MITI-137640 format. One record per residue (C-alpha): residue in three letters; x, y, z. Coordinates in nm, 3 decimals. Each point is the difference from the previous one (the first is absolute). Example, Ala and Ser with C-alpha at 12.3 -4.5 7.8 and 13.67 -1.06 7.14 Angstrom:
BEGIN
{Ala {1.230 -0.450 0.780}}
{Ser {0.137 0.344 -0.066}}
# end
This chain:
BEGIN
{Unk {11.535 3.838 -14.895}}
{Unk {0.106 0.346 0.114}}
{Unk {-0.011 0.234 -0.303}}
{Unk {0.336 0.155 0.088}}
{Unk {0.165 -0.343 0.016}}
{Unk {-0.168 -0.112 -0.322}}
{Unk {0.138 0.305 -0.177}}
{Unk {0.351 -0.097 0.113}}
{Unk {-0.025 -0.358 -0.130}}
{Unk {0.180 0.067 -0.326}}
{Unk {0.310 -0.183 -0.125}}
{Unk {0.209 0.317 -0.011}}
{Unk {-0.064 0.042 0.375}}
{Unk {-0.012 -0.365 0.107}}
{Unk {0.336 -0.071 -0.162}}
{Unk {0.193 0.260 0.199}}
{Unk {0.121 -0.015 0.360}}
{Unk {-0.130 0.349 0.082}}
{Unk {-0.338 -0.074 -0.157}}
{Unk {-0.038 -0.331 0.183}}
{Unk {0.100 0.159 0.331}}
{Unk {-0.260 0.276 -0.054}}
{Unk {-0.276 -0.251 -0.069}}
{Unk {0.093 -0.211 0.304}}
{Unk {0.001 0.305 0.227}}
{Unk {-0.338 0.126 -0.126}}
{Unk {-0.160 -0.345 0.035}}
{Unk {0.125 -0.065 0.353}}
{Unk {-0.035 0.350 0.143}}
{Unk {-0.351 0.023 -0.141}}
{Unk {-0.093 -0.337 0.146}}
{Unk {0.147 0.073 0.342}}
{Unk {-0.164 0.342 0.035}}
{Unk {-0.348 0.078 0.124}}
{Unk {-0.209 -0.298 0.107}}
{Unk {0.287 -0.242 -0.065}}
{Unk {0.242 0.174 0.236}}
{Unk {-0.076 -0.238 0.285}}
{Unk {0.123 -0.290 -0.213}}
{Unk {0.358 0.128 0.013}}
{Unk {0.225 -0.271 0.139}}
{Unk {0.350 -0.024 0.131}}
{Unk {0.188 0.047 0.324}}
{Unk {-0.122 0.317 0.170}}
{Unk {-0.181 0.135 -0.308}}
{Unk {-0.357 -0.033 0.124}}
{Unk {-0.065 -0.014 0.375}}
{Unk {-0.261 -0.253 0.112}}
{Unk {0.031 -0.065 0.375}}
{Unk {0.232 -0.045 0.297}}
{Unk {0.104 -0.329 0.156}}
{Unk {0.224 -0.086 0.292}}
{Unk {0.370 -0.040 -0.070}}
{Unk {0.126 -0.359 -0.022}}
{Unk {0.364 -0.118 0.005}}
{Unk {0.137 -0.003 -0.353}}
{Unk {-0.214 0.289 -0.128}}
{Unk {0.172 0.270 -0.203}}
{Unk {0.094 0.275 0.247}}
{Unk {-0.047 0.258 -0.274}}
{Unk {-0.374 -0.065 0.020}}
{Unk {-0.019 0.099 0.370}}
{Unk {-0.220 0.300 0.073}}
{Unk {0.194 0.206 0.254}}
{Unk {-0.284 0.246 0.052}}
{Unk {-0.221 -0.285 0.119}}
{Unk {0.282 -0.114 0.230}}
{Unk {0.028 0.351 0.146}}
{Unk {-0.372 -0.002 0.078}}
{Unk {-0.039 -0.356 0.124}}
{Unk {0.353 -0.120 0.084}}
{Unk {-0.078 -0.308 -0.208}}
{Unk {0.147 -0.101 -0.334}}
{Unk {-0.234 -0.002 -0.299}}
{Unk {0.057 -0.083 -0.367}}
{Unk {-0.177 0.201 -0.270}}
{Unk {-0.150 -0.249 -0.242}}
{Unk {-0.072 0.073 -0.366}}
{Unk {-0.208 -0.200 -0.246}}
{Unk {0.316 -0.191 -0.085}}
{Unk {0.306 0.029 0.220}}
{Unk {0.230 -0.233 -0.187}}
{Unk {0.186 0.026 -0.329}}
{Unk {0.023 -0.267 -0.263}}
{Unk {0.178 -0.061 -0.327}}
{Unk {-0.215 0.049 -0.309}}
{Unk {0.110 -0.192 -0.308}}
{Unk {-0.157 0.085 -0.334}}
{Unk {0.019 -0.261 -0.276}}
{Unk {-0.104 0.118 -0.346}}
{Unk {-0.095 -0.236 -0.281}}
{Unk {0.179 0.149 -0.303}}
{Unk {-0.101 -0.262 -0.255}}
{Unk {-0.123 0.108 -0.341}}
{Unk {-0.369 -0.038 0.084}}
{Unk {0.042 0.296 0.235}}
{Unk {0.042 0.207 -0.316}}
{Unk {-0.376 -0.028 -0.063}}
{Unk {-0.140 0.354 -0.033}}
{Unk {-0.335 0.171 0.042}}
{Unk {-0.057 0.372 -0.061}}
{Unk {0.370 0.041 -0.077}}
{Unk {0.125 -0.140 0.335}}
{Unk {0.154 -0.345 0.033}}
{Unk {-0.039 -0.230 0.298}}
{Unk {0.368 0.048 0.075}}
{Unk {-0.038 0.378 0.007}}
{Unk {-0.303 -0.027 0.225}}
{Unk {0.192 -0.242 0.224}}
{Unk {0.273 0.265 0.026}}
{Unk {-0.254 0.244 0.144}}
{Unk {-0.132 -0.249 0.256}}
{Unk {0.350 -0.113 0.098}}
{Unk {0.134 0.355 0.031}}
{Unk {-0.299 0.106 0.214}}
{Unk {0.036 -0.297 0.235}}
{Unk {0.376 0.056 0.029}}
{Unk {-0.062 0.367 0.079}}
{Unk {-0.241 -0.108 0.273}}
{Unk {0.253 -0.252 0.135}}
{Unk {0.261 0.275 0.014}}
{Unk {-0.237 0.223 0.197}}
{Unk {-0.045 -0.287 0.244}}
{Unk {0.379 -0.040 0.044}}
{Unk {-0.001 -0.348 -0.154}}
{Unk {0.285 -0.149 -0.196}}
{Unk {-0.115 -0.079 -0.354}}
{Unk {0.148 -0.164 -0.307}}
{Unk {-0.090 -0.089 -0.357}}
{Unk {0.043 -0.311 -0.214}}
{Unk {-0.100 -0.007 -0.368}}
{Unk {-0.031 -0.334 -0.175}}
{Unk {-0.029 -0.138 -0.352}}
{Unk {0.176 -0.278 -0.189}}
{Unk {0.266 0.239 -0.133}}
{Unk {0.111 0.150 0.331}}
{Unk {-0.056 0.032 0.371}}
{Unk {0.092 0.330 0.164}}
{Unk {0.016 0.075 0.370}}
{Unk {0.002 0.313 0.213}}
{Unk {0.063 -0.153 0.342}}
{Unk {-0.222 0.127 0.285}}
{Unk {0.141 0.299 0.185}}
{Unk {-0.121 0.302 0.187}}
{Unk {0.217 0.295 -0.093}}
{Unk {-0.039 0.334 -0.170}}
{Unk {0.113 -0.112 -0.346}}
{Unk {-0.207 -0.320 -0.009}}
{Unk {-0.317 0.150 -0.146}}
{Unk {0.185 0.160 -0.293}}
{Unk {0.188 -0.325 -0.057}}
{Unk {-0.334 -0.181 0.008}}
{Unk {-0.165 0.237 -0.250}}
{Unk {0.296 -0.016 -0.237}}
{Unk {-0.035 -0.377 -0.022}}
{Unk {-0.375 0.028 -0.048}}
{Unk {0.032 0.220 -0.309}}
{Unk {0.278 -0.216 -0.146}}
{Unk {-0.187 -0.330 0.012}}
{Unk {-0.148 -0.126 -0.328}}
{Unk {-0.261 -0.265 -0.069}}
{Unk {0.187 -0.276 -0.181}}
{Unk {-0.038 -0.371 -0.066}}
{Unk {-0.196 -0.232 0.226}}
{Unk {0.005 -0.062 0.374}}
{Unk {0.339 -0.121 0.127}}
{Unk {-0.012 -0.374 0.070}}
{Unk {0.359 -0.044 0.118}}
{Unk {0.126 -0.087 0.349}}
{Unk {0.143 0.352 0.026}}
{Unk {-0.325 0.105 0.168}}
{Unk {0.057 -0.216 0.307}}
{Unk {0.179 0.283 0.184}}
{Unk {-0.319 0.209 -0.023}}
{Unk {-0.201 -0.253 0.200}}
{Unk {-0.113 0.082 0.349}}
{Unk {0.263 0.085 0.259}}
{Unk {-0.032 -0.081 0.373}}
{Unk {-0.046 0.370 0.083}}
{Unk {-0.320 0.205 0.024}}
{Unk {-0.041 0.101 -0.363}}
{Unk {-0.289 0.131 -0.203}}
{Unk {0.036 -0.125 -0.357}}
{Unk {-0.206 0.173 -0.268}}
{Unk {-0.006 -0.175 -0.338}}
{Unk {-0.142 0.198 -0.294}}
{Unk {-0.095 -0.217 -0.297}}
{Unk {-0.266 -0.081 -0.259}}
{Unk {0.021 -0.369 0.107}}
{Unk {0.042 -0.118 -0.359}}
{Unk {0.203 -0.317 0.009}}
{Unk {0.007 -0.287 -0.245}}
{Unk {0.121 -0.285 0.220}}
{Unk {-0.080 0.090 0.363}}
{Unk {0.353 0.125 0.076}}
{Unk {-0.123 0.338 0.117}}
{Unk {-0.246 -0.152 0.248}}
{Unk {0.271 -0.230 0.139}}
{Unk {0.226 0.302 0.047}}
{Unk {-0.267 0.199 0.183}}
{Unk {-0.081 -0.295 0.226}}
{Unk {0.364 -0.021 0.104}}
{Unk {0.001 0.362 0.117}}
{Unk {-0.225 -0.069 0.301}}
{Unk {0.147 -0.088 0.339}}
{Unk {-0.151 -0.009 0.348}}
{Unk {0.154 0.338 0.086}}
{Unk {-0.062 0.208 -0.311}}
{Unk {-0.297 0.128 -0.198}}
{Unk {-0.040 -0.018 -0.377}}
{Unk {-0.236 0.206 -0.215}}
{Unk {-0.052 -0.078 -0.369}}
{Unk {-0.118 0.307 -0.190}}
{Unk {-0.168 -0.127 -0.315}}
{Unk {-0.003 0.263 -0.276}}
{Unk {-0.277 -0.020 -0.258}}
{Unk {-0.130 0.237 -0.266}}
{Unk {-0.367 0.095 -0.033}}
{Unk {-0.027 -0.129 -0.357}}
{Unk {0.195 -0.309 0.097}}
{Unk {-0.261 -0.078 0.265}}
{Unk {-0.315 0.107 -0.184}}
{Unk {0.104 -0.088 -0.358}}
{Unk {-0.210 0.295 -0.112}}
{Unk {0.139 0.017 -0.353}}
{Unk {-0.239 0.038 -0.291}}
{Unk {0.069 -0.210 -0.309}}
{Unk {0.263 -0.242 -0.128}}
{Unk {0.355 0.040 0.128}}
{Unk {0.327 -0.187 -0.014}}
{Unk {0.144 -0.049 0.347}}
{Unk {0.367 -0.080 0.061}}
{Unk {0.158 -0.169 0.301}}
{Unk {0.272 0.244 0.106}}
{Unk {0.230 -0.279 0.119}}
{Unk {-0.051 -0.286 -0.245}}
{Unk {-0.089 0.212 -0.305}}
{Unk {-0.299 -0.226 -0.074}}
{Unk {-0.284 0.177 -0.184}}
{Unk {-0.371 -0.068 0.002}}
{Unk {-0.273 0.174 -0.201}}
{Unk {-0.344 0.003 0.158}}
{Unk {-0.330 0.188 -0.003}}
{Unk {-0.004 0.164 0.342}}
{Unk {-0.378 0.039 0.004}}
{Unk {-0.052 -0.377 -0.034}}
{Unk {0.271 -0.093 0.249}}
{Unk {-0.054 0.262 0.270}}
{Unk {-0.223 -0.200 0.236}}
{Unk {0.218 -0.313 -0.011}}
{Unk {0.318 0.205 0.034}}
{Unk {-0.122 0.196 0.304}}
{Unk {-0.119 -0.321 0.167}}
{Unk {0.336 -0.173 -0.053}}
{Unk {0.197 0.301 0.126}}
{Unk {-0.212 0.023 0.315}}
{Unk {0.049 -0.374 0.063}}
{Unk {0.377 0.045 -0.041}}
{Unk {0.005 0.296 0.240}}
{Unk {-0.205 -0.188 0.260}}
{Unk {0.225 -0.305 -0.028}}
{Unk {0.312 0.216 0.032}}
{Unk {-0.138 0.184 0.304}}
{Unk {-0.108 -0.323 0.171}}
{Unk {0.336 -0.169 -0.055}}
{Unk {0.186 0.298 0.144}}
{Unk {-0.231 0.031 0.301}}
{Unk {0.054 -0.369 0.075}}
{Unk {0.369 0.086 0.039}}
{Unk {-0.095 0.295 0.227}}
{Unk {0.106 0.246 -0.271}}
{Unk {-0.208 0.317 -0.036}}
{Unk {-0.145 0.065 -0.345}}
{Unk {-0.089 0.343 -0.133}}
{Unk {-0.126 0.065 -0.351}}
{Unk {0.070 0.346 -0.141}}
{Unk {-0.168 0.133 -0.313}}
{Unk {0.208 0.240 -0.206}}
{Unk {-0.295 0.239 -0.032}}
{Unk {-0.023 0.035 0.379}}
{Unk {0.211 0.181 0.258}}
{Unk {0.265 -0.144 0.231}}
{Unk {-0.176 0.094 0.325}}
{Unk {-0.133 -0.354 0.033}}
{Unk {0.357 -0.129 -0.009}}
{Unk {0.106 0.246 0.269}}
{Unk {-0.287 -0.110 0.224}}
{Unk {0.101 -0.364 -0.038}}
{Unk {0.362 0.086 0.076}}
{Unk {-0.103 0.175 0.323}}
{Unk {-0.234 -0.285 0.094}}
{Unk {0.281 -0.254 -0.034}}
{Unk {0.236 0.224 0.200}}
{Unk {-0.245 0.014 0.286}}
{Unk {-0.049 -0.377 -0.007}}
{Unk {0.377 -0.059 0.006}}
{Unk {0.036 0.227 0.303}}
{Unk {-0.236 -0.206 0.214}}
# end
């Protein structure tokens, strides 16, 4: 992770709109500069090639200089010459309050979400935010306007990790729409009775793309604790005392089996899966976002 970004990942910065905007800008501008510049996407942002004009093409994309030279109409193509609606869905259940090195999963998810929204804004996409737990569902409907990013960030810093995953029918309106949407769901995938998986499965349609960003902590994956500890389920409150040294191998094996099963089930539904470790940077997430954008444009 970039040292400058790591220094900014502190609660007193993450929990403010200005701080979150600063982090998002540094992450995205750093990623898009230098060798990554050619990955910039969006109408007219990165020229790729010319093609002949076809009826129905956007006249704003016509290259009049080429017409003056050749007396033929040409369209300037970019990596992606279409805009989509990006919908972010954030799991705000209590398990997202799990912390490592002073940063919770929810706070880390704020960074990833803010960076991706900043990128969407640069690409002239409409974007919106939905936060979900059993206590409440909040919605910032997708828009592309000047005030949307600030509205988006304000909601991000207000959201709290509470209760369990929402199992009500209120979530039905978040399921896939007939339009060309990119839905990004940030979650730790912890779910007691398969409700979360059923919800994610319902997001996919033939026209949209869905990415599940699975947030995990380093210690949560490696179980590299030393000694006896009492562990508490953040949602059920259940406690279990174990010797981590004796249980490490079995624990790691079971977690890897769970991750593989989760990934396979999502891929069967044609849903992209991306695991993010909290001790790593968000560049991997940005690359996946751009990869999906390019695939949607084909």
